[in-house]
C-alpha positions as a Markdown table, in Angstrom:
| # | Residue | x | y | z |
|---|---|---|---|---|
| 1 | Met | -22.0 | -50.9 | 7.6 |
| 2 | Thr | -19.3 | -51.2 | 4.9 |
| 3 | Thr | -18.2 | -48.2 | 2.9 |
| 4 | Ser | -19.1 | -49.9 | -0.4 |
| 5 | Ser | -22.8 | -50.0 | 0.5 |
| 6 | Ser | -23.2 | -46.5 | 1.9 |
| 7 | Pro | -25.4 | -44.2 | -0.2 |
| 8 | His | -22.7 | -41.4 | -0.1 |
| 9 | Ser | -20.0 | -43.6 | -1.5 |
| 10 | Thr | -22.4 | -44.8 | -4.3 |
| 11 | Lys | -23.1 | -41.3 | -5.3 |
| 12 | Ile | -19.4 | -40.4 | -5.2 |
| 13 | Asn | -18.6 | -43.3 | -7.5 |
| 14 | Ser | -21.2 | -42.2 | -10.0 |
| 15 | Met | -19.8 | -38.6 | -10.0 |
| 16 | Val | -16.1 | -39.5 | -10.2 |
| 17 | Gly | -16.7 | -41.4 | -13.4 |
| 18 | Gly | -16.4 | -38.2 | -15.4 |
| 19 | Trp | -13.0 | -37.5 | -13.9 |
| 20 | Ser | -11.5 | -41.0 | -14.0 |
| 21 | Leu | -8.0 | -39.9 | -15.2 |
| 22 | Leu | -7.8 | -37.1 | -12.6 |
| 23 | Cys | -8.8 | -39.6 | -9.8 |
| 24 | Asn | -6.3 | -42.2 | -11.0 |
| 25 | Pro | -2.9 | -40.6 | -11.5 |
| 26 | Pro | 0.2 | -42.5 | -12.8 |
| 27 | Arg | 2.1 | -44.5 | -10.2 |
| 28 | Lys | 5.6 | -43.3 | -11.3 |
| 29 | Val | 6.2 | -39.6 | -11.5 |
| 30 | Val | 9.8 | -38.5 | -12.2 |
| 31 | Glu | 11.0 | -35.7 | -9.9 |
| 32 | Ser | 13.5 | -34.2 | -12.4 |
| 33 | Leu | 10.8 | -33.8 | -15.0 |
| 34 | Val | 8.6 | -31.8 | -12.6 |
| 35 | Arg | 11.4 | -29.6 | -11.5 |
| 36 | Glu | 12.5 | -28.9 | -15.1 |
| 37 | Phe | 9.0 | -28.1 | -16.1 |
| 38 | Tyr | 8.6 | -25.5 | -13.4 |
| 39 | Ala | 12.1 | -24.1 | -14.1 |
| 40 | Asn | 11.4 | -23.6 | -17.8 |
| 41 | Ala | 7.8 | -22.3 | -17.4 |
| 42 | Val | 9.0 | -19.1 | -15.6 |
| 43 | Pro | 9.0 | -16.3 | -18.2 |
| 44 | Gln | 11.8 | -13.9 | -18.7 |
| 45 | Leu | 11.8 | -10.4 | -17.3 |
| 46 | Gly | 9.1 | -8.2 | -19.0 |
| 47 | Gln | 7.1 | -11.1 | -20.4 |
| 48 | His | 3.7 | -12.4 | -19.3 |
| 49 | Tyr | 3.0 | -15.8 | -17.9 |
| 50 | Gly | 1.9 | -18.2 | -20.6 |
| 51 | Tyr | 1.0 | -21.8 | -20.8 |
| 52 | Ile | 4.2 | -23.2 | -22.4 |
| 53 | Ser | 7.2 | -25.0 | -20.8 |
| 54 | Tyr | 10.1 | -27.1 | -22.1 |
| 55 | Val | 11.3 | -30.4 | -20.7 |
| 56 | Arg | 14.3 | -32.2 | -22.3 |
| 57 | Gly | 13.9 | -30.4 | -25.6 |
| 58 | Lys | 10.1 | -30.9 | -25.9 |
| 59 | Ser | 7.5 | -28.2 | -25.8 |
| 60 | Ile | 4.9 | -28.8 | -23.1 |
| 61 | Asp | 1.5 | -27.1 | -23.6 |
| 62 | Tyr | -0.3 | -26.8 | -20.3 |
| 63 | Ser | -3.1 | -24.5 | -21.5 |
| 64 | Pro | -6.6 | -25.1 | -20.2 |
| 65 | Ser | -7.8 | -26.7 | -23.4 |
| 66 | Ser | -4.8 | -29.0 | -23.5 |
| 67 | Ile | -5.3 | -30.2 | -19.9 |
| 68 | Lys | -9.1 | -30.6 | -20.5 |
| 69 | Arg | -8.4 | -32.6 | -23.6 |
| 70 | Met | -5.9 | -34.8 | -21.9 |
| 71 | Leu | -8.1 | -35.6 | -18.9 |
| 72 | Met | -11.2 | -36.1 | -21.1 |
| 73 | Val | -13.4 | -34.1 | -18.6 |
| 74 | Lys | -17.0 | -34.2 | -19.5 |
| 75 | Arg | -19.1 | -31.0 | -19.5 |
| 76 | Thr | -22.4 | -31.0 | -17.7 |
| 77 | Ser | -25.6 | -29.4 | -19.0 |
| 78 | Ser | -25.7 | -26.8 | -16.2 |
| 79 | Thr | -25.6 | -23.1 | -17.2 |
| 80 | Gln | -23.9 | -21.5 | -14.2 |
| 81 | Ser | -20.3 | -22.5 | -13.7 |
| 82 | Tyr | -17.9 | -22.3 | -10.8 |
| 83 | Glu | -16.1 | -19.3 | -12.3 |
| 84 | Glu | -19.3 | -17.3 | -12.7 |
| 85 | Arg | -20.4 | -18.0 | -9.1 |
| 86 | Met | -17.0 | -16.9 | -7.8 |
| 87 | Lys | -17.3 | -13.5 | -9.6 |
| 88 | Gln | -20.5 | -12.8 | -7.7 |
| 89 | Gln | -20.3 | -10.8 | -4.4 |
| 90 | Asp | -22.7 | -13.4 | -2.8 |
| 91 | Pro | -22.2 | -16.8 | -4.4 |
| 92 | Gly | -25.1 | -18.1 | -2.2 |
| 93 | Phe | -23.6 | -18.6 | 1.2 |
| 94 | Asp | -26.8 | -19.9 | 2.8 |
| 95 | Glu | -27.4 | -22.3 | 0.0 |
| 96 | Ile | -23.8 | -23.7 | 0.2 |
| 97 | Leu | -24.2 | -24.2 | 4.0 |
| 98 | Asn | -27.4 | -26.2 | 3.5 |
| 99 | Lys | -25.8 | -28.4 | 0.8 |
| 100 | Ile | -22.3 | -29.2 | 2.1 |
| 101 | Cys | -22.6 | -28.7 | 5.9 |
| 102 | Val | -24.4 | -30.3 | 8.9 |
| 103 | Leu | -27.1 | -28.5 | 10.8 |
| 104 | Asn | -26.5 | -25.4 | 13.0 |
| 105 | Val | -23.3 | -24.3 | 11.2 |
| 106 | Cys | -22.4 | -20.8 | 10.2 |
| 107 | Trp | -19.5 | -19.2 | 8.2 |
| 108 | Ile | -16.4 | -17.8 | 9.8 |
| 109 | Asn | -16.2 | -14.2 | 8.7 |
| 110 | Asp | -13.1 | -12.1 | 8.0 |
| 111 | Lys | -12.3 | -8.7 | 9.6 |
| 112 | Asp | -14.8 | -7.0 | 7.2 |
| 113 | Gly | -17.6 | -9.3 | 8.2 |
| 114 | Ile | -17.6 | -11.2 | 4.9 |
| 115 | Pro | -17.9 | -15.1 | 5.0 |
| 116 | Asn | -14.4 | -16.4 | 4.5 |
| 117 | Gln | -14.1 | -20.1 | 5.5 |
| 118 | Leu | -15.6 | -23.2 | 7.1 |
| 119 | Arg | -14.3 | -25.9 | 9.4 |
| 120 | Arg | -13.7 | -29.4 | 8.1 |
| 121 | Arg | -15.6 | -30.9 | 11.0 |
| 122 | Asp | -18.7 | -28.9 | 10.0 |
| 123 | Leu | -19.0 | -30.6 | 6.5 |
| 124 | Asn | -21.3 | -33.5 | 5.9 |
| 125 | Pro | -19.8 | -36.9 | 5.0 |
| 126 | Gln | -20.1 | -36.5 | 1.2 |
| 127 | Ala | -18.6 | -33.0 | 1.3 |
| 128 | Arg | -15.7 | -34.4 | 3.3 |
| 129 | Gly | -14.9 | -36.9 | 0.6 |
| 130 | Trp | -15.0 | -34.2 | -2.1 |
| 131 | Leu | -12.8 | -31.9 | 0.1 |
| 132 | Glu | -10.0 | -34.6 | 0.0 |
| 133 | Phe | -10.3 | -34.7 | -3.8 |
| 134 | Val | -10.3 | -30.9 | -4.2 |
| 135 | Arg | -7.4 | -30.2 | -1.9 |
| 136 | Arg | -5.2 | -32.8 | -3.6 |
| 137 | Ser | -6.2 | -32.6 | -7.2 |
| 138 | Leu | -7.7 | -29.1 | -8.0 |
| 139 | Ile | -6.7 | -26.5 | -5.4 |
| 140 | Pro | -3.8 | -28.0 | -3.5 |
| 141 | Thr | -3.2 | -27.3 | 0.2 |
| 142 | Ser | -1.8 | -29.1 | 3.2 |
| 143 | Asn | -4.3 | -27.6 | 5.6 |
| 144 | Thr | -6.9 | -30.3 | 6.5 |
| 145 | Ser | -8.8 | -28.5 | 9.3 |
| 146 | Glu | -10.1 | -25.4 | 7.4 |
| 147 | Val | -12.1 | -25.0 | 4.2 |
| 148 | Thr | -11.7 | -21.7 | 2.3 |
| 149 | Lys | -14.5 | -20.0 | 0.4 |
| 150 | Glu | -13.0 | -21.1 | -3.0 |
| 151 | Arg | -12.9 | -24.7 | -2.0 |
| 152 | Ala | -16.4 | -24.6 | -0.4 |
| 153 | Val | -17.9 | -23.1 | -3.6 |
| 154 | Leu | -16.1 | -25.7 | -5.7 |
| 155 | Ile | -17.4 | -28.6 | -3.5 |
| 156 | Tyr | -20.9 | -27.2 | -3.8 |
| 157 | Asn | -20.7 | -27.0 | -7.6 |
| 158 | Ile | -19.4 | -30.5 | -7.9 |
| 159 | Met | -22.1 | -31.9 | -5.6 |
| 160 | Lys | -24.8 | -29.9 | -7.6 |
| 161 | Gly | -23.4 | -31.2 | -10.9 |
| 162 | Lys | -22.6 | -27.7 | -12.2 |
| 163 | Asn | -19.8 | -26.9 | -14.7 |
| 164 | Val | -16.2 | -26.7 | -13.4 |
| 165 | Asn | -13.5 | -25.6 | -15.9 |
| 166 | Val | -10.9 | -28.1 | -14.6 |
| 167 | Gly | -8.4 | -27.2 | -17.3 |
| 168 | Glu | -8.4 | -23.5 | -16.6 |
| 169 | Met | -8.3 | -24.1 | -12.8 |
| 170 | Ile | -5.2 | -26.4 | -13.0 |
| 171 | Ala | -3.4 | -24.2 | -15.5 |
| 172 | Asn | -4.0 | -21.0 | -13.4 |
| 173 | Asn | -2.9 | -22.8 | -10.2 |
| 174 | Ile | 0.3 | -23.9 | -11.9 |
| 175 | Asn | 1.0 | -20.2 | -12.7 |
| 176 | Lys | 0.3 | -19.3 | -9.1 |
| 177 | Val | 3.0 | -21.8 | -8.1 |
| 178 | Leu | 5.4 | -20.1 | -10.6 |
| 179 | Lys | 4.6 | -16.6 | -9.2 |
| 180 | Ser | 5.0 | -17.6 | -5.6 |
| 181 | Thr | 8.2 | -16.3 | -3.8 |
| 182 | Ser | 7.8 | -18.5 | -0.6 |
| 183 | Asp | 10.6 | -21.0 | 0.2 |
| 184 | Asn | 7.9 | -23.5 | 1.4 |
| 185 | Thr | 6.0 | -23.6 | -1.9 |
| 186 | Arg | 5.3 | -27.2 | -3.0 |
| 187 | Leu | 5.6 | -28.3 | -6.7 |
| 188 | Ala | 2.0 | -29.3 | -7.1 |
| 189 | Phe | 0.2 | -31.2 | -10.0 |
| 190 | Ala | 3.2 | -33.6 | -10.4 |
| 191 | Ser | 0.9 | -36.3 | -11.9 |
| 192 | Ile | -0.6 | -33.8 | -14.4 |
| 193 | Ile | 2.9 | -32.7 | -15.5 |
| 194 | Gln | 3.9 | -36.4 | -15.9 |
| 195 | Arg | 1.0 | -37.1 | -18.2 |
| 196 | Leu | 1.7 | -34.0 | -20.2 |
| 197 | Cys | 5.4 | -35.0 | -20.6 |
| 198 | Asp | 4.3 | -38.6 | -21.6 |
| 199 | Glu | 1.9 | -37.1 | -24.2 |
| 200 | Ala | 4.6 | -34.9 | -25.6 |
| 201 | Gly | 7.0 | -37.8 | -25.9 |
| 202 | Val | 9.6 | -36.7 | -23.4 |
| 203 | Glu | 12.6 | -39.1 | -23.3 |
| 204 | Lys | 12.7 | -41.3 | -20.2 |
| 205 | Ile | 15.9 | -42.4 | -18.4 |
| 206 | Ile | 16.4 | -45.6 | -16.5 |
| 207 | Asp | 16.6 | -45.5 | -12.7 |
| 208 | Glu | 15.4 | -41.9 | -12.3 |
| 209 | Val | 14.4 | -40.5 | -8.9 |
| 210 | Leu | 10.7 | -40.7 | -8.5 |
| 211 | Val | 8.5 | -38.3 | -6.6 |
| 212 | Lys | 7.7 | -39.5 | -3.1 |
| 213 | Lys | 4.5 | -41.5 | -3.2 |
| 214 | Asp | 1.5 | -39.7 | -1.9 |
| 215 | Lys | -1.9 | -41.0 | -1.0 |
| 216 | Phe | -3.6 | -40.9 | -4.4 |
| 217 | Ile | -7.2 | -39.9 | -4.4 |
| 218 | Thr | -9.5 | -42.6 | -5.8 |
| 219 | Ala | -13.2 | -43.2 | -5.5 |
| 220 | Lys | -12.5 | -46.0 | -3.0 |
| 221 | Lys | -10.5 | -43.8 | -0.7 |
| 222 | Met | -13.0 | -41.0 | -1.0 |
| 223 | Ala | -15.6 | -43.4 | 0.1 |
| 224 | Lys | -13.5 | -44.3 | 3.2 |
| 225 | Val | -13.3 | -40.6 | 4.1 |
| 226 | Val | -17.1 | -40.4 | 3.8 |
| 227 | Ala | -17.7 | -43.2 | 6.2 |
| 228 | Val | -18.3 | -41.7 | 9.7 |
| 229 | His | -16.8 | -43.7 | 12.6 |
| 230 | Pro | -17.8 | -42.8 | 16.2 |
| 231 | Leu | -14.2 | -43.0 | 17.4 |
| 232 | Asn | -13.0 | -40.5 | 14.7 |
| 233 | Arg | -15.9 | -38.2 | 15.5 |
| 234 | Ala | -15.1 | -38.2 | 19.3 |
| 235 | Arg | -11.4 | -37.6 | 18.5 |
| 236 | Glu | -12.2 | -34.6 | 16.2 |
| 237 | Gln | -14.4 | -33.1 | 18.9 |
| 238 | Arg | -11.7 | -33.5 | 21.5 |
| 239 | Ala | -9.0 | -32.1 | 19.2 |
| 240 | Tyr | -11.3 | -29.1 | 18.5 |
| 241 | Ala | -11.8 | -28.5 | 22.2 |
| 242 | His | -8.0 | -28.6 | 23.0 |
| 243 | Gly | -6.7 | -26.9 | 19.9 |
| 244 | Pro | -4.9 | -28.0 | 16.7 |
| 245 | Gln | -1.6 | -28.7 | 18.5 |
| 246 | Gln | -3.0 | -31.6 | 20.5 |
| 247 | Gln | -4.6 | -33.0 | 17.3 |
| 248 | Gln | -1.3 | -32.9 | 15.5 |
| 249 | Glu | 0.4 | -34.7 | 18.4 |
| 250 | Glu | -2.2 | -37.4 | 18.4 |
| 251 | Glu | -1.8 | -37.9 | 14.6 |
| 252 | Glu | 2.0 | -38.1 | 15.0 |
| 253 | Ala | 1.6 | -40.6 | 17.9 |
| 254 | Glu | -0.6 | -42.8 | 15.8 |
| 255 | Glu | 2.0 | -43.0 | 13.0 |
| 256 | Gln | 4.9 | -43.9 | 15.3 |
| 257 | Pro | 5.5 | -47.6 | 16.1 |
| 258 | His | 5.5 | -48.9 | 19.7 |
| 259 | Phe | 8.7 | -50.4 | 21.1 |
| 260 | Leu | 7.5 | -51.2 | 24.6 |
| 261 | Ala | 7.4 | -55.0 | 23.9 |
| 262 | Leu | 11.1 | -55.1 | 22.9 |
| 263 | Gln | 12.5 | -53.9 | 26.3 |
| 264 | Pro | 13.9 | -56.6 | 28.6 |
| 265 | Pro | 12.1 | -57.4 | 31.9 |
| 266 | Pro | 13.2 | -55.4 | 35.1 |
| 267 | His | 14.9 | -58.3 | 36.9 |
| 268 | Tyr | 17.1 | -59.0 | 33.9 |
| 269 | Gln | 18.1 | -55.4 | 33.7 |
| 270 | Tyr | 19.1 | -55.4 | 37.5 |
| 271 | Gln | 21.2 | -58.5 | 37.0 |
| 272 | Gln | 23.2 | -57.0 | 34.2 |
| 273 | Phe | 23.7 | -53.8 | 36.3 |
| 274 | Ser | 25.1 | -55.6 | 39.3 |
| 275 | Glu | 27.5 | -57.9 | 37.4 |
| 276 | Gly | 29.2 | -55.1 | 35.4 |
| 277 | Phe | 29.3 | -52.4 | 38.1 |
| 278 | Asn | 32.6 | -50.7 | 39.2 |
| 279 | Trp | 32.4 | -49.1 | 42.6 |
| 280 | Glu | 35.8 | -47.4 | 42.5 |
| 281 | Gln | 34.9 | -45.6 | 39.3 |
| 282 | Leu | 31.6 | -44.6 | 40.9 |
| 283 | Gln | 33.5 | -43.1 | 43.9 |
| 284 | Glu | 35.8 | -41.1 | 41.6 |
| 285 | Asp | 32.8 | -39.9 | 39.7 |
| 286 | Val | 31.0 | -38.9 | 42.9 |
| 287 | His | 34.1 | -37.0 | 44.1 |
| 288 | Gln | 34.4 | -35.2 | 40.7 |
| 289 | Met | 30.7 | -34.4 | 40.8 |
| 290 | Lys | 31.2 | -32.9 | 44.3 |
| 291 | Gly | 34.0 | -30.7 | 43.0 |
| 292 | Asp | 31.9 | -29.6 | 40.1 |
| 293 | Leu | 29.0 | -28.9 | 42.4 |
| 294 | His | 31.3 | -26.7 | 44.6 |
| 295 | His | 32.5 | -24.7 | 41.6 |
| 296 | Leu | 28.9 | -24.4 | 40.4 |
| 297 | Arg | 27.9 | -23.0 | 43.8 |
| 298 | Glu | 30.7 | -20.5 | 43.7 |
| 299 | Asp | 29.6 | -19.4 | 40.2 |
| 300 | Val | 26.0 | -19.1 | 41.5 |
| 301 | Asn | 27.1 | -17.0 | 44.4 |
| 302 | Gln | 29.1 | -14.8 | 42.2 |
| 303 | Leu | 26.2 | -14.5 | 39.8 |
| 304 | Lys | 23.9 | -13.5 | 42.8 |
| 305 | Glu | 26.4 | -10.8 | 43.9 |
| 306 | Thr | 26.5 | -9.4 | 40.3 |
| 307 | Gln | 22.7 | -9.5 | 40.2 |
| 308 | Gln | 22.4 | -7.7 | 43.5 |
| 309 | Gln | 24.8 | -5.0 | 42.3 |
| 310 | Gln | 22.8 | -4.6 | 39.1 |
| 311 | Trp | 19.6 | -4.4 | 41.1 |
| 312 | Ser | 21.0 | -1.8 | 43.5 |
| 313 | Gln | 22.1 | 0.3 | 40.5 |
| 314 | Ile | 18.6 | -0.1 | 38.9 |
| 315 | Asn | 17.0 | 1.0 | 42.2 |
| 316 | Gln | 19.2 | 4.0 | 42.4 |
| 317 | Asn | 18.3 | 5.0 | 38.8 |
| 318 | Ile | 14.6 | 4.5 | 39.7 |
| 319 | Gln | 15.0 | 6.7 | 42.8 |
| 320 | Gln | 16.6 | 9.4 | 40.6 |
| 321 | Leu | 13.8 | 9.2 | 38.1 |
| 322 | Gln | 11.2 | 9.4 | 40.9 |
| 323 | Gly | 13.0 | 12.5 | 42.3 |
| 324 | Gly | 13.0 | 14.1 | 38.9 |
| 325 | Phe | 9.3 | 13.4 | 38.4 |
| 326 | Glu | 8.6 | 14.9 | 41.9 |
| 327 | Asn | 10.5 | 18.1 | 41.0 |
| 328 | Leu | 8.7 | 18.3 | 37.7 |
| 329 | Lys | 5.4 | 17.9 | 39.5 |
| 330 | Glu | 6.2 | 20.6 | 42.0 |
| 331 | Gln | 7.2 | 23.0 | 39.1 |
| 332 | Gln | 3.9 | 22.2 | 37.5 |
| 333 | Glu | 2.0 | 22.9 | 40.7 |
| 334 | Gln | 3.8 | 26.2 | 41.2 |
| 335 | Phe | 3.2 | 27.3 | 37.6 |
| 336 | Asp | 0.1 | 29.5 | 37.5 |
| 337 | Trp | -1.9 | 28.5 | 34.4 |
| 338 | Arg | -4.6 | 31.0 | 35.2 |
| 339 | Glu | -2.3 | 33.9 | 34.3 |
| 340 | Val | -1.3 | 32.3 | 31.1 |
| 341 | Arg | -4.9 | 31.7 | 30.2 |
| 342 | Ser | -5.9 | 35.3 | 31.1 |
| 343 | Ala | -3.0 | 36.6 | 28.9 |
| 344 | Leu | -4.1 | 34.4 | 26.0 |
| 345 | Asp | -7.7 | 35.5 | 26.5 |
| 346 | Lys | -6.5 | 39.2 | 26.3 |
| 347 | Ile | -4.5 | 38.5 | 23.1 |
| 348 | Val | -7.6 | 36.8 | 21.6 |
| 349 | Glu | -9.8 | 39.7 | 22.5 |
| 350 | Gln | -7.4 | 42.2 | 21.1 |
| 351 | Gly | -7.2 | 40.3 | 17.9 |
| 352 | Lys | -11.0 | 40.2 | 17.7 |
| 353 | Trp | -11.2 | 44.0 | 18.4 |
| 354 | Lys | -8.6 | 44.6 | 15.6 |
| 355 | Gln | -10.6 | 42.4 | 13.2 |
| 356 | Arg | -13.8 | 44.3 | 14.0 |
| 357 | Asn | -12.1 | 47.7 | 13.5 |
| 358 | Leu | -10.5 | 46.5 | 10.3 |
| 359 | Ala | -13.9 | 45.3 | 9.0 |
| 360 | Glu | -15.5 | 48.6 | 9.9 |
| 361 | Phe | -12.8 | 50.6 | 8.3 |
| 362 | Arg | -13.0 | 48.5 | 5.2 |
| 363 | Asn | -16.8 | 49.0 | 5.0 |
| 364 | Leu | -16.4 | 52.7 | 5.5 |
| 365 | Tyr | -13.7 | 53.0 | 2.9 |
| 366 | Asp | -15.8 | 51.0 | 0.4 |
| 367 | Ala | -18.7 | 53.3 | 1.1 |
| 368 | Arg | -16.7 | 56.4 | 0.6 |
| 369 | Thr | -15.1 | 55.2 | -2.5 |
| 370 | Leu | -18.5 | 54.3 | -3.9 |
| 371 | Ser | -19.9 | 57.7 | -3.0 |
| 372 | Arg | -17.0 | 59.5 | -4.5 |
| 373 | Arg | -17.3 | 57.6 | -7.7 |
| 374 | Gln | -21.0 | 58.3 | -7.9 |
| 375 | Tyr | -20.2 | 62.0 | -7.2 |
| 376 | Asp | -17.6 | 62.1 | -10.0 |
| 377 | Ile | -20.1 | 60.4 | -12.4 |
| 378 | Asn | -22.8 | 62.9 | -11.6 |
| 379 | Thr | -20.4 | 65.9 | -11.9 |
| 380 | Gln | -19.2 | 64.8 | -15.3 |
| 381 | Ala | -22.8 | 64.3 | -16.4 |
| 382 | Asn | -23.7 | 67.8 | -15.3 |
| 383 | Leu | -20.7 | 69.2 | -17.1 |
| 384 | Asn | -21.6 | 67.4 | -20.3 |
| 385 | His | -25.1 | 68.7 | -20.0 |
| 386 | Leu | -23.9 | 72.3 | -19.5 |
| 387 | Cys | -21.5 | 72.0 | -22.4 |
| 388 | Asn | -23.9 | 70.5 | -24.9 |
| 389 | Ala | -27.4 | 71.4 | -23.9 |
| 390 | Val | -27.1 | 75.1 | -22.8 |
| 391 | Ala | -25.6 | 76.3 | -26.1 |
| 392 | Ala | -28.5 | 74.6 | -28.0 |
| 393 | Leu | -31.1 | 76.3 | -25.8 |
| 394 | Asn | -29.5 | 79.8 | -26.0 |
| 395 | Pro | -27.4 | 80.6 | -29.1 |
| 396 | Gly | -25.9 | 83.5 | -27.2 |
| 397 | Tyr | -23.9 | 81.1 | -25.1 |
| 398 | Pro | -20.8 | 79.6 | -26.8 |
| 399 | Thr | -20.3 | 75.9 | -27.1 |
| 400 | Phe | -17.7 | 74.0 | -25.2 |
| 401 | Met | -15.3 | 74.0 | -28.1 |
| 402 | Gln | -15.8 | 77.7 | -28.8 |
| 403 | Gly | -15.2 | 78.4 | -25.1 |
| 404 | Met | -12.1 | 76.3 | -25.1 |
| 405 | Glu | -10.7 | 78.2 | -28.2 |
| 406 | Glu | -11.4 | 81.6 | -26.6 |
| 407 | Leu | -9.9 | 80.5 | -23.3 |
| 408 | Ser | -6.8 | 79.2 | -25.2 |
| 409 | Ala | -6.4 | 82.4 | -27.2 |
| 410 | Arg | -6.8 | 84.5 | -23.9 |
| 411 | Gln | -4.2 | 82.3 | -22.2 |
| 412 | Glu | -1.8 | 82.7 | -25.1 |
| 413 | Glu | -2.2 | 86.5 | -25.0 |
| 414 | Ile | -1.5 | 86.5 | -21.3 |
| 415 | Leu | 1.6 | 84.3 | -21.8 |
| 416 | Ala | 2.9 | 86.6 | -24.6 |
| 417 | Lys | 2.4 | 89.6 | -22.4 |
| 418 | His | 4.3 | 88.0 | -19.5 |
| 419 | Lys | 7.2 | 87.1 | -21.8 |
| 420 | Glu | 7.4 | 90.7 | -23.2 |
| 421 | Asp | 7.3 | 92.1 | -19.6 |
| 422 | Glu | 10.1 | 89.8 | -18.6 |
| 423 | Arg | 12.2 | 90.9 | -21.6 |
| 424 | Asn | 11.7 | 94.6 | -20.9 |
| 425 | Tyr | 12.6 | 94.0 | -17.2 |
| 426 | Met | 15.8 | 92.1 | -18.1 |
| 427 | Arg | 16.7 | 94.7 | -20.8 |
| 428 | Arg | 16.5 | 97.5 | -18.3 |
| 429 | Ala | 18.5 | 95.6 | -15.8 |
| 430 | Gly | 21.2 | 94.8 | -18.4 |
| 431 | Phe | 20.9 | 91.0 | -18.3 |
| 432 | Trp | 19.5 | 90.6 | -21.8 |
| 433 | Lys | 20.1 | 92.4 | -25.1 |
| 434 | Pro | 18.7 | 91.6 | -28.5 |
| 435 | Lys | 21.0 | 90.0 | -31.1 |
| 436 | Asp | 21.0 | 93.1 | -33.4 |
| 437 | Ala | 22.2 | 95.4 | -30.5 |
| 438 | Lys | 25.1 | 93.0 | -29.8 |
| 439 | Ala | 26.2 | 93.1 | -33.5 |
| 440 | Gln | 26.1 | 96.9 | -33.6 |
| 441 | Glu | 28.2 | 97.2 | -30.4 |
| 442 | Gly | 30.8 | 94.9 | -31.8 |
| 443 | Ser | 31.2 | 96.9 | -35.0 |
| 444 | Ser | 31.4 | 100.3 | -33.2 |
| 445 | Lys | 34.1 | 99.4 | -30.7 |
| 446 | Pro | 37.2 | 99.8 | -33.1 |
| 447 | Asp | 36.0 | 103.3 | -34.2 |
| 448 | Glu | 35.7 | 104.5 | -30.6 |
| 449 | Gly | 39.3 | 103.4 | -29.9 |
| 450 | Gly | 40.7 | 105.5 | -32.9 |
| 451 | Ser | 42.3 | 102.5 | -34.6 |
| 452 | Ser | 41.2 | 99.6 | -36.7 |
| 453 | Pro | 41.8 | 96.0 | -36.1 |
| 454 | Ser | 44.5 | 95.8 | -38.7 |
| 455 | Lys | 46.3 | 98.6 | -37.0 |
| 456 | Asn | 46.2 | 96.8 | -33.7 |
| 457 | Lys | 47.5 | 93.8 | -35.3 |
| 458 | Asp | 50.3 | 95.6 | -36.9 |
| 459 | Lys | 51.0 | 97.3 | -33.6 |
| 460 | Gly | 51.3 | 93.9 | -31.9 |
| 461 | Lys | 53.9 | 92.8 | -34.4 |
| 462 | Gly | 56.1 | 95.9 | -34.0 |
| 463 | Pro | 58.7 | 94.5 | -31.7 |
| 464 | Met | 59.3 | 91.5 | -33.8 |
| 465 | Asn | 60.3 | 93.8 | -36.8 |
């Protein structure tokens, strides 16, 4: 059965019609244009990633609307788009499996148990064809054996005829390439960048270096991928059983040419060997090889001796460590943990006993404080009652203020009497005299001496005259 007559290839041809420019890229893509585009698209520090770059003095707009207009992508009548489905927590994993995979296939979950990817060999023929288109033109990757959740949902939307914002997807993936810091990042979407440069009128230079030709995705090649061949199916099963390394080795072996037919026959090789052979040179080489072998043996013996010395040193260290471990073990056995535990238990019990006593003392103190406060309140209330109510009941009893005035007057009388008694006692003892008595004594002293102060003064000046 040819690929052109298969139903899958016919359906792919009908669906690719809306993306004709995307499936048929230009044959000549200039490498310097692509590199200059990515170099000038990186924003300066502190600025956001936009959709503008510059190539040879021309402004290149790679916004989603510009890419969509350039590729002339048609919009379907479906309501739910790829972007809306990806925002959902469950984009319909079971429905995607039923649409793009063969029977008895399940998702590969991540560490959180969430479906994460599928295997390429689990896809049905039509989905395989769209996988080649998606991984080369929309979400680039070099991995051909695994299908991520994003690519699986995209393949499902394409096969169901739902909306896919191709412009936004390509523009955002270009910005992802700009943000990448890996040294192995590939400059993707070279054909899209070439079309944008041609549309902007970027100047072309003769004999420029072109991008290495890749296998462009067309409807015909997608149909070839869709065609299932028994040999390819057996090879994929064998590669899956032995691992990805053997699969890569088989693919490299297929690409390499075979040179077995160019080798001369064995008898012709022996004839050339016998005619141009030099026995003397062979003997010298053998003698030299023996000497080299002798030196090699000496080196090996010396290396063995060195290794033996090292091993003996290592064994001694091991024995010392074992002796240290044995001593430590003996010390641990001699150590009585029961005494330590009993001491710790006693300390814990003492702490508990102190806490109980402290709690009891606190409760008792609180109770006494409360009782004393209540007693003071009751006593003050009784005093207030006696001071205010008793005088009203019996006018013969004085009021509190009257009692306080009488008590103050009585206390003042007692204090005045005490002061007078102290003065009399000090006067009799001669320690205190009134001020009037001191003045009288001062005035009477000159009369008692028989001379006045003036006379005494004159008497003191006598010798000077």
